[in-house]
N, CA, C and O of each residue as an XYZ file, in Angstrom:
896
protein
N    -105.183     51.174     86.025
C    -106.194     50.619     85.134
C    -107.524     50.538     85.869
O    -107.590     50.023     86.985
N    -108.586     51.048     85.243
C    -109.900     51.073     85.870
C    -110.699     49.818     85.499
O    -110.300     49.048     84.626
N    -111.844     49.627     86.186
C    -112.621     48.402     86.029
C    -112.991     48.079     84.579
O    -112.775     46.941     84.164
N    -113.537     49.010     83.779
C    -113.904     48.662     82.400
C    -112.734     48.076     81.606
O    -112.908     47.123     80.847
N    -111.535     48.658     81.787
C    -110.359     48.165     81.073
C    -109.954     46.783     81.580
O    -109.570     45.913     80.798
N    -110.042     46.589     82.902
C    -109.682     45.288     83.475
C    -110.614     44.198     82.977
O    -110.170     43.105     82.625
N    -111.901     44.494     82.948
C    -112.877     43.496     82.516
C    -112.622     43.112     81.056
O    -112.661     41.932     80.709
N    -112.367     44.088     80.217
C    -112.112     43.810     78.808
C    -110.842     42.981     78.639
O    -110.804     42.056     77.827
N    -109.794     43.313     79.411
C    -108.538     42.576     79.340
C    -108.718     41.135     79.795
O    -108.223     40.208     79.153
N    -109.427     40.948     80.905
C    -109.657     39.604     81.418
C    -110.485     38.772     80.438
O    -110.207     37.592     80.223
N    -111.500     39.398     79.849
C    -112.334     38.680     78.878
C    -111.505     38.238     77.672
O    -111.603     37.092     77.233
N    -110.692     39.146     77.141
C    -109.884     38.815     75.973
C    -108.826     37.776     76.296
O    -108.464     36.968     75.441
N    -108.322     37.791     77.539
C    -107.308     36.802     77.924
C    -107.876     35.393     77.907
O    -107.130     34.423     77.781
N    -109.198     35.274     78.034
C    -109.875     33.977     77.969
C    -110.380     33.679     76.551
O    -110.915     32.602     76.288
N    -110.203     34.642     75.648
C    -110.656     34.451     74.280
C    -112.164     34.439     74.151
O    -112.699     33.758     73.276
N    -112.869     35.182     75.009
C    -114.330     35.188     75.023
C    -114.905     36.425     74.345
O    -114.314     37.503     74.403
N    -116.042     36.268     73.710
C    -116.793     37.413     73.216
C    -117.606     37.972     74.381
O    -117.712     37.338     75.431
N    -118.173     39.150     74.194
C    -119.024     39.723     75.242
C    -120.218     38.814     75.516
O    -120.626     38.643     76.665
N    -120.764     38.242     74.474
C    -121.922     37.350     74.633
C    -121.548     36.098     75.421
O    -122.323     35.642     76.263
N    -120.374     35.540     75.155
C    -119.925     34.336     75.871
C    -119.659     34.621     77.337
O    -119.994     33.809     78.200
N    -119.050     35.782     77.628
C    -118.821     36.149     79.027
C    -120.142     36.372     79.742
O    -120.311     35.958     80.889
N    -121.070     37.018     79.073
C    -122.387     37.267     79.660
C    -123.039     35.952     80.090
O    -123.653     35.869     81.154
N    -122.898     34.940     79.257
C    -123.478     33.632     79.586
C    -122.785     33.015     80.790
O    -123.428     32.382     81.627
N    -121.464     33.200     80.877
C    -120.699     32.624     81.973
C    -121.088     33.222     83.324
O    -121.116     32.513     84.330
N    -121.387     34.519     83.353
C    -121.695     35.184     84.625
C    -123.182     35.491     84.773
O    -123.592     36.216     85.680
N    -123.985     34.927     83.864
C    -125.449     35.005     83.955
C    -126.009     36.429     83.907
O    -126.844     36.813     84.725
N    -125.526     37.201     82.926
C    -126.086     38.538     82.685
C    -126.318     38.675     81.184
O    -126.008     37.761     80.421
N    -126.854     39.799     80.764
C    -127.079     40.030     79.336
C    -125.806     40.551     78.672
O    -124.917     41.090     79.330
N    -125.743     40.378     77.353
C    -124.593     40.924     76.625
C    -124.560     42.434     76.743
O    -123.484     43.030     76.789
N    -125.742     43.068     76.793
C    -125.801     44.520     76.918
C    -125.156     44.993     78.218
O    -124.540     46.058     78.269
N    -125.308     44.169     79.286
C    -124.693     44.526     80.569
C    -123.176     44.546     80.438
O    -122.519     45.467     80.923
N    -122.618     43.520     79.776
C    -121.164     43.465     79.583
C    -120.696     44.662     78.766
O    -119.674     45.274     79.075
N    -121.456     44.991     77.715
C    -121.107     46.135     76.872
C    -121.068     47.425     77.688
O    -120.147     48.229     77.538
N    -122.060     47.622     78.544
C    -122.111     48.843     79.363
C    -120.983     48.868     80.388
O    -120.408     49.925     80.651
N    -120.660     47.706     80.972
C    -119.582     47.655     81.969
C    -118.233     47.966     81.319
O    -117.418     48.690     81.891
N    -118.000     47.416     80.121
C    -116.710     47.618     79.464
C    -116.566     49.035     78.899
O    -115.450     49.524     78.719
N    -117.681     49.682     78.626
C    -117.621     51.051     78.102
C    -117.706     52.096     79.211
O    -117.572     53.292     78.952
N    -117.929     51.641     80.456
C    -118.018     52.563     81.582
C    -119.364     53.237     81.720
O    -119.497     54.188     82.490
N    -120.383     52.763     80.984
C    -121.714     53.361     81.068
C    -122.481     52.900     82.301
O    -123.426     53.555     82.740
N    -122.061     51.763     82.852
C    -122.716     51.231     84.050
C    -121.688     50.442     84.849
O    -120.583     50.178     84.377
N    -122.075     50.069     86.078
C    -121.154     49.365     86.968
C    -121.897     48.179     87.590
O    -123.043     48.334     88.013
N    -121.278     47.008     87.654
C    -121.969     45.836     88.212
C    -122.226     45.972     89.707
O    -121.451     46.604     90.425
N    -123.330     45.370     90.171
C    -123.591     45.378     91.610
C    -122.722     44.314     92.272
O    -121.985     43.602     91.590
N    -122.804     44.203     93.583
C    -121.901     43.332     94.326
C    -122.063     41.867     93.934
O    -121.079     41.130     93.879
N    -123.305     41.436     93.660
C    -123.508     40.037     93.281
C    -122.832     39.729     91.946
O    -122.271     38.649     91.763
N    -122.889     40.681     91.019
C    -122.236     40.482     89.731
C    -120.717     40.550     89.862
O    -120.001     39.816     89.180
N    -120.225     41.422     90.729
C    -118.786     41.489     90.973
C    -118.268     40.163     91.534
O    -117.178     39.712     91.183
N    -119.059     39.553     92.404
C    -118.678     38.255     92.967
C    -118.609     37.199     91.858
O    -117.673     36.402     91.808
N    -119.598     37.205     90.983
C    -119.620     36.248     89.865
C    -118.406     36.436     88.960
O    -117.780     35.466     88.534
N    -118.082     37.699     88.671
C    -116.938     37.993     87.813
C    -115.640     37.553     88.473
O    -114.796     36.933     87.827
N    -115.473     37.868     89.751
C    -114.244     37.511     90.461
C    -114.082     36.003     90.555
O    -112.968     35.493     90.438
N    -115.173     35.286     90.765
C    -115.100     33.823     90.853
C    -114.763     33.206     89.502
O    -113.991     32.249     89.427
N    -115.341     33.752     88.433
C    -115.088     33.196     87.103
C    -113.635     33.404     86.687
O    -113.002     32.491     86.157
N    -113.103     34.609     86.926
C    -111.732     34.905     86.517
C    -110.701     34.544     87.593
O    -109.499     34.724     87.395
N    -111.185     34.032     88.736
C    -110.294     33.629     89.822
C    -109.395     34.785     90.272
O    -108.178     34.641     90.389
N    -110.030     35.930     90.518
C    -109.337     37.089     91.038
C    -110.167     37.671     92.175
O    -111.273     37.195     92.430
N    -109.664     38.675     92.853
C    -110.385     39.256     93.980
C    -111.212     40.456     93.541
O    -110.907     41.105     92.541
N    -112.261     40.738     94.305
C    -113.069     41.926     94.034
C    -112.215     43.175     94.235
O    -112.345     44.153     93.499
N    -111.352     43.131     95.229
C    -110.459     44.260     95.503
C    -109.619     44.591     94.270
O    -109.436     45.759     93.929
N    -109.112     43.557     93.610
C    -108.305     43.769     92.409
C    -109.148     44.348     91.275
O    -108.673     45.184     90.507
N    -110.388     43.904     91.176
C    -111.263     44.377     90.099
C    -111.617     45.847     90.236
O    -111.659     46.574     89.243
N    -111.871     46.287     91.454
C    -112.422     47.632     91.634
C    -111.379     48.708     91.904
O    -111.673     49.894     91.754
N    -110.157     48.321     92.302
C    -109.145     49.332     92.593
C    -108.358     49.691     91.346
O    -108.045     48.835     90.519
N    -108.046     50.966     91.227
C    -107.240     51.466     90.126
C    -105.783     51.131     90.421
O    -105.244     51.531     91.453
N    -105.135     50.382     89.494
C    -103.758     49.942     89.723
C    -102.721     50.819     89.048
O    -101.536     50.485     89.067
N    -103.128     51.927     88.453
C    -102.176     52.727     87.690
C    -100.989     53.216     88.504
O     -99.910     53.444     87.957
N    -101.184     53.382     89.829
C    -100.103     53.934     90.641
C     -99.271     52.860     91.316
O     -98.389     53.180     92.112
N     -99.529     51.595     91.018
C     -98.847     50.502     91.715
C     -97.342     50.559     91.574
O     -96.620     50.438     92.564
N     -96.855     50.743     90.344
C     -95.419     50.683     90.131
C     -94.724     51.842     90.815
O     -93.648     51.673     91.389
N     -95.333     53.024     90.760
C     -94.737     54.170     91.423
C     -94.577     53.915     92.909
O     -93.535     54.234     93.482
N     -95.601     53.341     93.550
C     -95.530     53.092     94.980
C     -94.480     52.045     95.305
O     -93.814     52.137     96.336
N     -94.319     51.046     94.435
C     -93.312     50.023     94.681
C     -91.925     50.626     94.626
O     -91.071     50.317     95.456
N     -91.702     51.495     93.640
C     -90.389     52.116     93.515
C     -90.062     52.938     94.750
O     -88.915     52.953     95.196
N     -91.053     53.622     95.310
C     -90.817     54.461     96.476
C     -90.608     53.632     97.745
O     -89.757     53.967     98.569
N     -91.388     52.540     97.909
C     -91.352     51.790     99.138
C     -90.221     50.780     99.183
O     -89.647     50.537    100.244
N     -89.893     50.186     98.032
C     -88.878     49.154     97.995
C     -87.510     49.810     98.000
O     -87.401     51.035     97.953
N     -86.469     48.996     98.058
C     -85.125     49.520     97.982
C     -84.893     50.013     96.565
O     -85.782     49.942     95.717
N     -83.683     50.515     96.313
C     -83.391     51.032     94.990
C     -83.367     49.918     93.957
O     -83.291     50.189     92.759
N     -83.432     48.659     94.407
C     -83.402     47.532     93.482
C     -84.510     47.630     92.440
O     -84.281     47.347     91.264
N     -85.724     48.032     92.867
C     -86.832     48.126     91.926
C     -86.557     49.179     90.865
O     -86.802     48.947     89.681
N     -86.056     50.320     91.274
C     -85.744     51.377     90.311
C     -84.597     50.939     89.413
O     -84.611     51.205     88.211
N     -83.600     50.267     89.993
C     -82.487     49.759     89.195
C     -82.982     48.791     88.133
O     -82.561     48.850     86.977
N     -83.878     47.902     88.534
C     -84.417     46.911     87.612
C     -85.197     47.584     86.493
O     -85.021     47.241     85.324
N     -86.059     48.541     86.840
C     -86.849     49.242     85.834
C     -85.948     49.986     84.848
O     -86.153     49.914     83.637
N     -84.953     50.699     85.373
C     -84.036     51.445     84.505
C     -83.298     50.505     83.559
O     -83.165     50.788     82.369
N     -82.821     49.388     84.098
C     -82.081     48.440     83.265
C     -83.002     47.781     82.245
O     -82.626     47.611     81.085
N     -84.200     47.411     82.671
C     -85.152     46.747     81.777
C     -85.479     47.627     80.577
O     -85.545     47.147     79.445
N     -85.683     48.910     80.828
C     -85.992     49.835     79.738
C     -84.802     49.971     78.785
O     -84.971     49.980     77.566
N     -83.587     50.077     79.359
C     -82.393     50.164     78.515
C     -82.250     48.908     77.657
O     -81.936     48.977     76.469
N     -82.489     47.754     78.295
C     -82.349     46.491     77.567
C     -83.337     46.400     76.423
O     -82.973     46.000     75.317
N     -84.570     46.762     76.674
C     -85.599     46.707     75.629
C     -85.282     47.659     74.481
O     -85.547     47.351     73.319
N     -84.712     48.817     74.813
C     -84.410     49.824     73.802
C     -83.085     49.569     73.084
O     -82.671     50.366     72.242
N     -82.418     48.458     73.415
C     -81.163     48.103     72.753
C     -81.185     46.719     72.121
O     -80.161     46.225     71.648
N     -82.378     46.091     72.118
C     -82.450     44.731     71.556
C     -83.490     44.677     70.436
O     -83.292     45.290     69.387
N     -84.581     43.966     70.638
C     -85.565     43.770     69.563
C     -86.106     45.089     69.021
O     -86.144     45.291     67.807
N     -86.523     45.985     69.906
C     -87.121     47.249     69.463
C     -86.147     48.085     68.646
O     -86.554     48.846     67.769
N     -84.860     47.939     68.939
C     -83.836     48.710     68.231
C     -83.271     47.952     67.037
O     -82.253     48.342     66.464
N     -83.948     46.853     66.665
C     -83.485     46.001     65.555
C     -82.077     45.498     65.836
O     -81.227     45.427     64.949
N     -81.858     45.146     67.118
C     -80.552     44.669     67.545
C     -80.188     43.325     66.944
O     -81.059     42.534     66.581
N     -78.894     43.076     66.844
C     -78.416     41.820     66.275
C     -78.698     40.667     67.235
O     -78.517     40.795     68.445
N     -79.136     39.557     66.690
C     -79.402     38.379     67.508
C     -78.093     37.691     67.882
O     -77.109     37.748     67.145
N     -78.103     37.035     69.053
C     -76.949     36.261     69.475
C     -77.205     34.790     69.144
O     -78.204     34.464     68.503
N     -76.310     33.905     69.576
C     -76.444     32.484     69.272
C     -77.751     31.938     69.849
O     -78.146     32.304     70.956
N     -78.421     31.060     69.094
C     -79.687     30.477     69.534
C     -79.466     29.579     70.748
O     -78.533     28.776     70.782
N     -80.337     29.730     71.740
C     -80.249     28.889     72.930
C     -81.043     27.603     72.765
O     -80.835     26.637     73.499
N     -81.963     27.595     71.786
C     -82.777     26.428     71.461
C     -82.856     26.306     69.950
O     -82.603     27.282     69.244
N     -83.205     25.120     69.428
C     -83.258     24.971     67.967
C     -84.164     26.013     67.310
O     -85.341     26.129     67.650
N     -83.605     26.762     66.372
C     -84.335     27.771     65.590
C     -84.967     28.888     66.427
O     -85.946     29.503     66.004
N     -84.415     29.147     67.601
C     -84.932     30.258     68.416
C     -84.214     31.548     68.035
O     -83.104     31.529     67.504
N     -84.879     32.670     68.320
C     -84.299     33.993     68.117
C     -83.911     34.521     69.496
O     -84.760     34.606     70.384
N     -82.660     34.871     69.684
C     -82.174     35.287     70.996
C     -81.496     36.650     70.915
O     -80.721     36.922     69.997
N     -81.802     37.502     71.895
C     -81.172     38.814     71.996
C     -80.648     38.992     73.421
O     -81.268     38.528     74.379
N     -79.519     39.657     73.552
C     -78.825     39.745     74.838
C     -78.355     41.185     75.080
O     -77.894     41.870     74.166
N     -78.485     41.622     76.340
C     -77.984     42.945     76.712
C     -77.421     42.862     78.125
O     -78.061     42.302     79.015
N     -76.240     43.411     78.337
C     -75.588     43.394     79.652
C     -75.140     44.797     80.044
O     -74.723     45.595     79.205
N     -75.237     45.071     81.321
C     -74.723     46.330     81.856
C     -74.410     46.130     83.333
O     -75.311     45.866     84.129
N     -73.146     46.253     83.700
C     -72.757     46.048     85.095
C     -73.081     44.642     85.566
O     -72.659     43.660     84.954
N     -73.839     44.548     86.667
C     -74.177     43.244     87.238
C     -75.455     42.665     86.641
O     -75.880     41.577     87.032
N     -76.085     43.391     85.681
C     -77.356     42.953     85.114
C     -77.172     42.287     83.748
O     -76.316     42.678     82.954
N     -78.001     41.271     83.503
C     -78.037     40.580     82.223
C     -79.493     40.418     81.800
O     -80.336     40.007     82.597
N     -79.786     40.746     80.534
C     -81.129     40.594     79.965
C     -81.058     39.645     78.782
O     -80.201     39.788     77.910
N     -81.958     38.680     78.756
C     -82.063     37.759     77.633
C     -83.508     37.714     77.152
O     -84.435     37.579     77.951
N     -83.687     37.826     75.861
C     -85.010     37.699     75.237
C     -84.892     36.578     74.210
O     -84.094     36.675     73.278
N     -85.671     35.527     74.371
C     -85.630     34.415     73.424
C     -87.043     34.048     73.002
O     -87.935     33.934     73.844
N     -87.254     33.861     71.702
C     -88.586     33.504     71.218
C     -88.486     32.568     70.022
O     -87.461     32.510     69.343
N     -89.554     31.846     69.780
C     -89.643     30.957     68.621
C     -90.854     31.369     67.792
O     -91.840     31.887     68.316
N     -90.758     31.128     66.490
C     -91.858     31.499     65.612
C     -91.659     32.875     65.008
O     -90.684     33.568     65.298
N     -92.604     33.254     64.165
C     -92.546     34.552     63.508
C     -93.947     35.152     63.417
O     -94.274     36.077     64.160
N     -94.763     34.639     62.522
C     -96.132     35.143     62.420
C     -96.969     34.733     63.629
O     -97.858     35.468     64.059
N     -96.680     33.567     64.163
C     -97.241     33.115     65.445
C     -96.045     32.794     66.326
O     -95.228     31.950     65.959
N     -95.921     33.438     67.469
C     -94.681     33.346     68.236
C     -94.940     33.262     69.741
O     -95.999     33.653     70.231
N     -93.960     32.750     70.446
C     -93.984     32.720     71.915
C     -92.550     32.884     72.402
O     -91.603     32.414     71.772
N     -92.413     33.560     73.536
C     -91.067     33.781     74.051
C     -91.043     34.197     75.500
O     -92.068     34.215     76.181
N     -89.852     34.530     75.960
C     -89.668     34.951     77.347
C     -88.537     35.965     77.441
O     -87.486     35.810     76.820
N     -88.775     36.999     78.226
C     -87.730     37.951     78.593
C     -87.362     37.661     80.044
O     -88.241     37.370     80.856
N     -86.086     37.735     80.379
C     -85.673     37.500     81.762
C     -84.477     38.385     82.100
O     -83.682     38.743     81.231
N     -84.369     38.728     83.382
C     -83.272     39.559     83.861
C     -82.579     38.847     85.021
O     -83.233     38.301     85.910
N     -81.242     38.860     84.998
C     -80.430     38.324     86.078
C     -79.614     39.454     86.709
O     -79.184     40.380     86.020
N     -79.408     39.369     88.019
C     -78.505     40.279     88.719
C     -77.483     39.430     89.451
O     -77.832     38.619     90.309
N     -76.217     39.622     89.107
C     -75.149     38.787     89.661
C     -75.437     37.302     89.443
O     -75.224     36.470     90.325
N     -75.935     36.991     88.219
C     -76.236     35.616     87.795
C     -77.420     34.986     88.524
O     -77.636     33.778     88.420
N     -78.180     35.780     89.251
C     -79.379     35.290     89.935
C     -80.603     35.855     89.221
O     -80.714     37.073     89.078
N     -81.533     34.998     88.764
C     -82.725     35.506     88.076
C     -83.607     36.325     89.015
O     -83.899     35.894     90.130
N     -84.030     37.509     88.560
C     -84.850     38.391     89.407
C     -86.159     38.810     88.746
O     -87.061     39.307     89.421
N     -86.271     38.612     87.425
C     -87.495     39.032     86.722
C     -87.657     38.186     85.468
O     -86.678     37.826     84.816
N     -88.918     37.870     85.136
C     -89.198     37.147     83.892
C     -90.590     37.494     83.399
O     -91.496     37.751     84.192
N     -90.754     37.498     82.084
C     -92.058     37.751     81.483
C     -92.212     36.874     80.241
O     -91.343     36.854     79.369
N     -93.322     36.156     80.174
C     -93.627     35.330     79.007
C     -94.617     36.054     78.100
O     -95.464     36.812     78.574
N     -94.507     35.819     76.811
C     -95.422     36.457     75.866
C     -95.736     35.504     74.710
O     -94.939     34.633     74.363
N     -96.904     35.694     74.134
C     -97.326     34.887     72.983
C     -98.240     35.739     72.114
O     -99.173     36.370     72.609
N     -97.966     35.751     70.827
C     -98.761     36.608     69.951
C     -98.837     36.075     68.539
O     -98.312     35.007     68.226
N     -99.505     36.847     67.689
C     -99.664     36.431     66.299
C     -99.952     37.639     65.415
O    -100.500     38.645     65.866
N     -99.576     37.517     64.168
C     -99.922     38.495     63.143
C    -101.264     38.069     62.567
O    -101.438     36.911     62.189
N    -102.209     38.993     62.497
C    -103.560     38.648     62.053
C    -103.916     39.214     60.684
O    -105.025     38.994     60.196
N    -102.995     39.936     60.062
C    -103.258     40.491     58.736
C    -101.937     40.774     58.024
O    -100.917     41.036     58.663
N    -101.970     40.718     56.704
C    -100.770     40.997     55.903
C    -100.361     42.467     55.982
O     -99.266     42.822     55.545
N    -101.215     43.322     56.528
C    -100.890     44.745     56.676
C    -100.036     45.030     57.903
O     -99.699     46.183     58.168
N     -99.685     43.995     58.651
C     -98.840     44.173     59.841
C     -97.492     44.781     59.451
O     -96.928     44.457     58.406
N     -96.991     45.667     60.312
C     -95.683     46.291     60.106
C     -94.792     46.026     61.309
O     -95.050     46.524     62.405
N     -93.736     45.237     61.099
C     -92.792     44.971     62.173
C     -92.073     46.232     62.615
O     -91.763     46.392     63.795
N     -91.809     47.117     61.685
C     -91.125     48.373     62.026
C     -91.992     49.222     62.952
O     -91.481     49.859     63.874
N     -93.315     49.233     62.704
C     -94.198     50.008     63.568
C     -94.227     49.405     64.972
O     -94.196     50.145     65.955
N     -94.285     48.076     65.083
C     -94.266     47.436     66.397
C     -92.995     47.792     67.147
O     -93.045     48.107     68.336
N     -91.869     47.746     66.476
C     -90.591     48.083     67.112
C     -90.582     49.533     67.582
O     -90.063     49.838     68.656
N     -91.157     50.429     66.776
C     -91.219     51.847     67.154
C     -92.072     52.025     68.410
O     -91.731     52.817     69.289
N     -93.175     51.291     68.491
C     -94.041     51.371     69.674
C     -93.319     50.837     70.909
O     -93.404     51.423     71.987
N     -92.610     49.723     70.744
C     -91.901     49.132     71.883
C     -90.714     49.991     72.327
O     -90.307     49.924     73.487
N     -90.164     50.784     71.434
C     -89.084     51.711     71.804
C     -89.597     52.791     72.747
O     -88.818     53.405     73.477
N     -90.907     53.024     72.732
C     -91.512     54.060     73.574
C     -91.965     53.492     74.912
O     -92.852     54.059     75.550
N     -91.374     52.385     75.348
C     -91.748     51.754     76.616
C     -91.730     52.785     77.753
O     -90.727     53.475     77.932
N     -92.828     52.903     78.529
C     -92.905     53.928     79.582
C     -92.223     53.490     80.878
O     -92.149     52.298     81.179
N     -91.731     54.454     81.634
C     -91.074     54.174     82.905
C     -92.026     53.581     83.932
O     -91.618     52.757     84.751
N     -93.299     53.993     83.898
C     -94.219     53.521     84.925
C     -94.793     52.143     84.614
O     -95.381     51.503     85.486
N     -94.621     51.679     83.354
C     -95.083     50.337     82.962
C     -94.051     49.731     82.012
O     -94.275     49.678     80.803
N     -92.921     49.275     82.557
C     -91.802     48.855     81.706
C     -91.930     47.432     81.171
O     -90.952     46.684     81.153
N     -93.121     47.060     80.740
C     -93.364     45.679     80.321
C     -93.339     45.523     78.803
O     -92.622     44.666     78.286
N     -94.108     46.334     78.082
C     -94.130     46.312     76.622
C     -94.070     47.756     76.123
O     -93.090     48.457     76.374
N     -95.110     48.204     75.417
C     -95.112     49.562     74.911
C     -96.005     50.476     75.728
O     -96.496     50.069     76.781
N     -96.229     51.702     75.272
C     -97.081     52.667     75.973
C     -98.559     52.295     75.832
O     -98.907     51.382     75.084
N     -99.416     53.004     76.551
C    -100.861     52.747     76.440
C    -101.330     52.917     74.997
O    -102.105     52.108     74.486
N    -100.851     53.975     74.349
C    -101.239     54.245     72.963
C    -100.030     54.757     72.182
O     -99.182     55.472     72.717
N     -99.971     54.382     70.929
C     -98.905     54.875     70.044
C     -99.477     54.920     68.631
O    -100.031     53.930     68.153
N     -99.347     56.048     67.969
C     -99.946     56.233     66.642
C     -98.891     56.726     65.658
O     -98.083     57.600     65.969
N     -98.922     56.149     64.476
C     -98.015     56.582     63.413
C     -98.695     56.323     62.075
O     -98.955     55.177     61.710
N     -98.974     57.385     61.359
C     -99.704     57.289     60.082
C    -101.023     56.541     60.291
O    -101.844     56.976     61.099
N    -101.246     55.438     59.592
C    -102.511     54.713     59.710
C    -102.459     53.583     60.735
O    -103.406     52.804     60.851
N    -101.369     53.493     61.469
C    -101.213     52.423     62.455
C    -101.505     52.932     63.866
O    -101.160     54.058     64.224
N    -102.144     52.079     64.650
C    -102.517     52.421     66.020
C    -102.151     51.257     66.938
O    -102.594     50.128     66.723
N    -101.349     51.533     67.952
C    -100.924     50.523     68.937
C    -101.621     50.792     70.260
O    -101.696     51.937     70.706
N    -102.135     49.732     70.890
C    -102.837     49.860     72.163
C    -102.331     48.775     73.101
O    -102.247     47.609     72.714
N    -101.993     49.148     74.335
C    -101.485     48.190     75.312
C    -102.188     48.410     76.652
O    -102.245     49.530     77.160
N    -102.723     47.323     77.218
C    -103.401     47.386     78.506
C    -102.723     46.425     79.476
O    -102.507     45.255     79.160
N    -102.392     46.931     80.654
C    -101.686     46.125     81.654
C    -102.478     46.114     82.947
O    -102.981     47.146     83.389
N    -102.582     44.953     83.543
C    -103.232     44.794     84.835
C    -102.189     44.265     85.818
O    -101.657     43.172     85.622
N    -101.890     45.023     86.869
C    -100.902     44.586     87.845
C     -99.746     45.553     87.948
O     -99.859     46.714     87.554
N     -98.630     45.075     88.480
C     -97.463     45.919     88.694
C     -96.192     45.136     88.433
O     -96.245     44.029     87.896
N     -95.058     45.690     88.802
C     -93.773     45.056     88.518
C     -93.666     43.678     89.159
O     -93.055     42.775     88.588
N     -94.251     43.512     90.332
C     -94.154     42.232     91.027
C     -94.960     41.141     90.341
O     -94.558     39.977     90.349
N     -96.112     41.509     89.738
C     -96.989     40.524     89.111
C     -97.918     41.245     88.152
O     -98.694     42.101     88.575
N     -97.854     40.918     86.879
C     -98.670     41.626     85.905
C     -99.077     40.727     84.749
O     -98.459     39.695     84.487
N    -100.136     41.149     84.067
C    -100.560     40.520     82.828
C    -101.089     41.613     81.909
O    -101.584     42.639     82.374
N    -100.981     41.388     80.617
C    -101.417     42.438     79.716
C    -101.715     41.938     78.317
O    -101.530     40.764     77.996
N    -102.180     42.858     77.502
C    -102.574     42.553     76.129
C    -102.254     43.763     75.266
O    -102.601     44.891     75.617
N    -101.590     43.529     74.132
C    -101.307     44.608     73.192
C    -101.819     44.219     71.815
O    -101.848     43.041     71.461
N    -102.216     45.209     71.051
C    -102.715     44.953     69.713
C    -102.389     46.135     68.815
O    -102.160     47.249     69.284
N    -102.372     45.869     67.520
C    -102.111     46.907     66.524
C    -103.246     46.897     65.508
O    -103.692     45.843     65.056
N    -103.696     48.089     65.164
C    -104.726     48.247     64.141
C    -104.154     49.049     62.967
O    -103.370     49.979     63.155
N    -104.559     48.673     61.770
C    -104.232     49.435     60.569
C    -105.545     49.820     59.892
O    -106.265     48.961     59.382
N    -105.845     51.103     59.892
C    -107.110     51.594     59.334
C    -108.307     50.813     59.896
O    -109.146     50.312     59.148
N    -108.362     50.723     61.210
C    -109.468     50.065     61.928
C    -109.504     48.550     61.766
O    -110.464     47.915     62.202
N    -108.481     47.954     61.151
C    -108.391     46.505     61.019
C    -107.295     45.994     61.943
O    -106.157     46.458     61.871
N    -107.629     45.036     62.817
C    -106.602     44.480     63.690
C    -105.607     43.671     62.853
O    -106.003     42.825     62.051
N    -104.318     43.940     63.048
C    -103.289     43.243     62.280
C    -102.326     42.449     63.162
O    -101.489     41.700     62.659
N    -102.451     42.620     64.496
C    -101.503     41.964     65.417
C    -102.081     41.966     66.818
O    -102.780     42.901     67.209
N    -101.787     40.907     67.581
C    -102.149     40.871     69.000
C    -101.142     40.028     69.768
O    -100.533     39.113     69.213
N    -100.970     40.346     71.062
C    -100.005     39.634     71.892
C    -100.440     39.705     73.356
O    -100.810     40.767     73.856
N    -100.388     38.561     74.030
C    -100.662     38.485     75.473
C     -99.343     38.304     76.210
O     -98.432     37.650     75.703
N     -99.239     38.878     77.397
C     -98.004     38.726     78.170
C     -98.302     38.709     79.662
O     -99.305     39.264     80.110
N     -97.431     38.075     80.421
C     -97.590     38.045     81.872
C     -96.223     37.728     82.512
O     -95.394     37.038     81.919
N     -96.015     38.233     83.700
C     -94.746     37.972     84.373
C     -94.636     38.699     85.680
O     -95.636     39.158     86.233
N     -93.414     38.809     86.184
C     -93.197     39.490     87.461
C     -91.837     39.158     88.065
O     -90.965     38.588     87.409
N     -91.683     39.527     89.316
C     -90.448     39.312     90.045
C     -90.234     37.816     90.285
O     -91.176     37.079     90.576
N     -88.984     37.385     90.159
C     -88.605     35.990     90.413
C     -87.828     35.939     91.716
O     -86.903     36.723     91.927
N     -88.207     35.011     92.595
C     -87.494     34.852     93.867
C     -87.083     33.404     94.052
O     -86.469     33.061     95.063
């Protein structure tokens, strides 16, 4: 993920407009617009302001993280690859596949479960049009990964089937939600992730004929 995408993701994670962010870091709204579109790049003083406001490092802001997961898989033991492979299988056999729910773990919660060998995946969420939940993975009954998510439907044109189809296309290099882009008829899915398997945050949204109909924020990583 490059700087313009990271800045837009960080801004949206705070629920800020471009004008509001501009005020926070003492620049013009036009500057934010140019930075997010890649037409211009902030100088070091502005990068410092941005990093301080979002409580992140300049190194994280300016480095492209797209190759992070690949490098982790190569450098770490096979555990990382095992986890990614299992996580993708679990996602493609539960909610995205319209899998049957198991017994609720909390009052009125929706729970889905997938097991294979020593791995166990549980996805539990509450709500429907406005929802929050958590996915977690255990290996030999020890938790090793978790991700929290919260989202909402923003229009009656939302299609649950389209969301499930997008999530079924979860990529190997970013096994958190769906692919960067997914299109079907008049629906458009977009997902942006900042980070890697060890620690990540992201934002996904769906548009129907240029109208946003759904959005969801998520964050998680390795559990030790």
